[in-house]
Every structure is written in structure tokens, then in C-alpha cells.
N, C-alpha and C positions, 0 to 999 in steps of 0.2 A: 832315400834313393836319389839319383841324379834327376834333374828335370827332364821330363819327356819333351822331345823336340817336335813341335806341332807345325803342320802345314794346313792351310785352309785354301781350297780352290773355289773360286766364286765368292771371294771375300767382300764384295761390295753389294751382294744381294741381301735381302732381309735376314735370311737364315745365316748367311756367312758373316755378316757384321755382328749379329748377335753372338755367334760363336766366338768371334774375336773379343767382344766386350767381356764375356764370361771367362774366357781363357786368360785374358790379361791379368786377372786376379786369382787365378788358380794356383794353389801353393806348390804344385808339382809339375807345372807346365811352363814351357818357354816357346813363344811364338817365333818360329824360324823361317817360315816361308808363306807369303800371302800372294795369291794369284788373282788377277782380274784382267780379262781381255779388253774390256771397255775403258779401263783406267790405267793401263800399262804405263809404268814410269812415274806415277804420282804417289805421294805419301797417302796412306789410308787415312791418316788424321787430317789431311787436307780435304779429302772427299767427305769425311765424317768428323767434323771438328770436335764432337763430344768425346772422341778418343785421343785427343791431344794429350801427350804425356803418358799414354797407355799403349798406343800402337802407332808410333811414328816410324812406320816401316814402309819401304818402297814396294809398291805392287808390281808384279811381273806377269807377263804372258806365260801360260802354263808350259813348263818343260819337265817331262816325267823324270828324266835323268837327274836334273838339278833337285827336284822335289825329293826323290828317293835318297839322294846323297846327304841331304841336310835334315831329314825328318825321320822320326820313329813311327809316326802315324800321320796320315793325311785324311782330312775331312773333305769329301767331295760334295760341294753344295751348288752344283750346276743343275741345269734342267734335266728332265727325264730323257734317257737315251744317251747321255754323255758318259756316265760312269762306266757303262759296259764296254766302252771303247778304250778306256784308259786304266781301269782298276787292275787288270791283269799285269801290266808292266810294273806298276808300283809293288804289287805282291811279289813278283819275281825278283825284284831288287831288295826284298826283305822288309818293306814297309807294311805296317798294318793299315787297313782302310776302313773308314766309316762312311758309307754312302748315305747322304741325307736325302737324296732323291729316291725314286721308286724302282730303280733298275733291278734290284736283287730281293725285293720283298716277296714276290710271288714265286712259288715253287714250280709252277707249270709255265713253260714258255708259250704254250698255246693260249692259255688264259691271258698271259701278258700281251700277246699279239692282238687278241680280240679286244681288250680294253684300252691299250695304248696305241694301237694301230701302227705298229712298227715291228719288224722282226727283232728277236733278241740275239745280239751278236756275241754274247759271252755265256752261252748255255752251260759250258763246262764248269763255270763258277757257281751256278745256282745251287748245286748240291752241297757246297761247303759254306755258303753264306748263312749266317745265323740271323734270324729275325730279332731285331734289337729292342724287344720289350722286356726290360730286366725283371719285371714282376712275374713273367712267365718263363723266361729262358736264361735265368741268372747264370747257371753253370755252363751252358753252351757258349754264352758270351765270353766268359772267363777264358775259354780255350780257343776262341775264334781269332782269325787274322782278318776276316772280312765280315763286317756287320752291316745289315740292311736296316737303317733307322726307320721306324714306322712312320706312316703318315699321321697327320695331326687328327683328322677325324677318326681313323681307326684306333688311335691311342685312347681317345676319350670313350669310344664305344666298347672296345674290347675290355678295358679295365672295368667299365661299369657292368659288363655282362659276365666276366670270367667266373666269379664265384657262383653265380646262379646256374651257369651252364655246367661247370665242372661238378657241382653238387646235385645237379638234376632237380633244382628247385622250380624250374619253369619248363613249359612245353616249348621245344625248340623249332616247331614248325610254323610259328606265326609271330615272329619277333619284328617289331616295327621300331626303327631308329630315326629320329629327327634331330638334326644337328644344325646349329647356327654358328658361323665363324666371322671373325673380324676380317676386314678387307686385306690385311697384310698377308693372309694365307694365299692370296693370288700371286704374291711375289712383287718385286719392285719394277720389273720390266713390262708389266701389263699396260698397254696403251689404248686398249679398246674403249669406246665411249661408255660402255657399261661400268667402267671403273673410275670415271670422272667423279669429282666431289659432288657435283650437282645431281648425279644419278644415284649416288649412294646415300647422301645425307637425307635424313627423314624418310628412308625407304627400307624395305625388308622384302627379300625375294628368294624364291626357290630356284634351283637349277639342277641339272643332272638327274631329273626325276626318273627317267627310264633307263637307269644303269650307270650310275657314277663309278668311276674307275677305282674308288676305294672300297666298293662293295665286295669284290672277291678277296681282298686283303682281310676284311673283317670275317668273312665266311671261312677262309682258310684257317685262321687262328681259333675261331670258335669250334670249328669241326674237329680240330686237334684236341681241344679240351673235352668235347663231348664223346669222342670216339666214334662219331657218325656224321654224316653230312648235315650241316646246318645252313639254312638259307634265311636271309633277312631282307626286309624292305627298308632301304636306306634312302633318305631324302636330305640333302644338304641345303642350307640357306645362307645367304649373305646378309649380315647384320650391319647396321650403321655404326660400327666401332672399328678401331684400328686393330686391337688384339683381343684374343679370347675365343674360346669355344664353349658353347653350352649344348649339351646333348641330353635329350629326353628319350627314354626307351620304354616301350610297352610290351609286356609279355604275359601270357596266361600262366598262373601258378599251377604247379603240379598238385595232384591230389594229396591232401593232408598237410601241406605246407602252411605255416603261419608266419606272421611278421617277425616275431621274436626269434624263431629258428633261422629265418633268412638273415636277419641282422647279425646274429651270432656267427653265421657262416661267413658273412662278408668280413667281419672283424678278425676271424680266425685265418681266413685266406690271406689277408694282408698284414698279419701281425709283424712280419719281418720286412715289410716294404716301407722304406723310410719316406717315400714321397707320395704315398696314397693314404688319405685320411677318410675314414668312414664317419660321417657326421652323426651326432646323437639324434635320437628320435625327435621329430618335430622341427629340426633344423634343415634348411634348404640352402644349397650352394648358389653363389653368384659369381659371375666372371671377375668382378672386382676383388674377390677373395683370393685369387691366384695370380693377379696381374704381375708380370715380371718374375714369377717364381717357377720352380720346377715341380710344384705340387699338383696333384689331382684330388679334388674333393668329390665324394660320392655320397648320395643319399638314396638308399632303397626304401620305397614306400609301398605298403600293401593297401590297395583300394578294396575294402571289404565288399562293397556293393557289387562289384563286377568280378571279384576274385582275380584281379590283375596286379602284377608287380610293375610299378613305375619306378625306374631308376634314373636319377638325375646326376650328371657329372659335369665338372668344369675343369678346364686347363687353360693355360696360356699357350696359344698355338705356336708361338715362336720359341718357347722354352721347353716345357714338357712335350709339346707337340713337334719339336724340331731340335733346336740347338742344345738345350739343357739335357734332353734325353740322349743326344749324341755324346755329350761329355760324360753323362752317367755310364754309357756303354764303354767309353774310353777308360774310365776309372776301373771298370771290371776287367777289361782286356789287359790292363797293366798291373793288376793285383792291388789297386789302391782302395781306400775307403770309398764306398759307393757315393758318399755325400761330398767328397772332396770338390771344392770350388762351387758347390751348389746349395750349401746349407744356409740359406737366407730366406727371410719372410717375403711375402708379397708387398707390393707398393700400394699404399692406400692414402687418399682416394684416387 
């Protein structure tokens, strides 16, 4: 097939430039339009010299008509609240859209307003947006013209819990999720003192303890799997590293469940998922194991003494947690091999 013409809006942010890096080597993609308000008129390879020879493309201020004319799909990698104002115009012009931010992840505009503290300006599109977790919504994504790319924390948590919730291997009323992310998850434009090197290095801290905005996203997807309302206690942490997410989940085992049954259920659930790997018994994941890759590694562990299931999962927050997953969604939207442009191992050390 002819190359898919790609647009990336917000190409100088961390997710945006990671999209460009990965797409520059994609066998079926051609970078046609790169947008940045802050670097308008500059070559992306001047802003990011590591892309010299791969993305020597002039950045432009966003123009929806120009983007729609030269692109088959546009990735929107701007801040929350931006895509809802512009996605509709791109869709009307015949472009497909993958929103890397949070604007179309939540089905309820009321829940969106509660957690993001702004009204939703494109409620008419919420019903058609498909939540872009391929392991759960593979067929829906194939038919979609608007995909809501999941958040990085929810990706690690939902993938870790989906087999246990769908198979009713755990009690869903007392799930505890602790996640730690590298600082790149905060984005490139954060200038608060809390994100200075001197504040982050040799430090580890929690935030959003009383209601992080990714909580309803996790609950929405788990509730769909369970067929009933699921609530979780979710606590994110900032770790002194650039990339990666490590998620640890605690849940009470259902009556009669044992570790072998649970492990087999996990392996069966993800048998056709190319980017999810269930580790063998006794092996535990580390963030270094997925650095720079689109993989999620999961280890379900039964703690016999307390009859609790502890599930550990790791992803790279900028790849499987953002840009890599966005490309995985694009592949499905255009009928490509799901692995296209993403079939490479992690970087180590």
C-alpha cells in the first residue's frame, strides 16, 4: 500500500518527538506535516539534532486546513483540552485522528469536568471515540476514525488487571494500585520547581493521592471488563528516572483461585497480544527491561500467606504509554500489521 501521510501536532513535546522518531523508520508511513507553536519556522532536526537526516522538516503553526489536505491521519500531542477544539475539523475533512492527550478517553463529560476542571467542548464526539488500548479494543480501533490514546499509568494498570478482572479471579471491591513514573511523564514544558533536577534526583515522592485524574480512566475500563462498577485506590509516584513506569497492584483472590490457574488465565488472555509478555514464575519485571520499547511485561504473583494477588507491570511511559501505542493504534486503523514500525527490543542498559 502507499505510505500513510502523517501529521504530528505538538511535535516538539516529549510524546510528539517520540512519535516522529518512531514514525521516521516506519515502513508504511511518511511524515507530511509537523506542527509546533513554540518553534514555528524551525527545522525539527535543529531543535532535536538526534533527528538529523530523519526529520529535516520545517515546523509550522497549526493550520487545520493545511493539515487535513496533506495528511491521512493526524496525531494530536498537545495538552489536555486542546484536541476537543480541533479534532472535529480534521475529521470533517476526512482525516483520521489519534489524540495522545486525555480529551476523548472518558465516556462521561461530567466525570471529565470533575477531574480535568474544564467543560468538554466536543461531547458529540465522545460516543464515537474508541479507547485505544489494542489489547482490549482491537476490533473497535480497526473501524475507528477517532482514537483516544490511553494514559501511561492506566495502560500499565489496566493491562496488569484485565485478565484477573475479566476472569473474576479477584475481588473487585478492594484493589490498590501504586505506580511510579519517570519525570518525562510530566511533559517537556513543566517549569515548576518540583521538576528541577535538584528536586528530582535522589528523591521519590507521591502525588495526586486524593483523586488523580487517571483514576476514572482505570475504573471505566475495568468496569467494562467486570460488567459492574469497579473502584480502585490509585496512587502515582514520581521516580528519579527519565523514562519508565513500574506499577504494583494488590487485590484479594477470589475463593478457590490458585497461582497456576491465574497465570494460565493471564497467558491465555494475552496469547494474541504481540506487545504484552507474561513473565515465567519467579521472574520479576524491571523498567530497564522495556526501555525504549513498546512492550509491557507483567508478573502475577500469589502471596499465599495473605491470599492476595500482587501484579507487577512495567512499560516505557513514552512508548507503550504514549507514542508507541499511538502508532500501534494507527496500524490497526489502516489495516496494517499491528507490529509495523514497533517490532524492536528494549535498549539495555
